[in-house]
Steps between C-alpha positions, in 0.01 A plus 500: 500500500211321333151636567195298423164668451193322638131583539421660834158344539309192394248694288766642264684165487183309400392776262829480316481122475143515370597759240783279372266199487239685298763639259641153442151358451399762245825449307411135429129553418362572156262795460202261526646332809569838664141612435361178652733530800389862565129412471544213747703719736239777496223249588700321771323507835720606788396414857376778722718560800 
């Protein structure tokens, strides 16, 4: 019997996808690019809910 593991809720599913996206992004950036990315990310304005 083949068992497939899947996330039990949307939060963990999206969190895992975001982690993979950030890891892939940082792998292709140079040290300077990574520093610029992090500075931009820290200053990004998120809407208030």
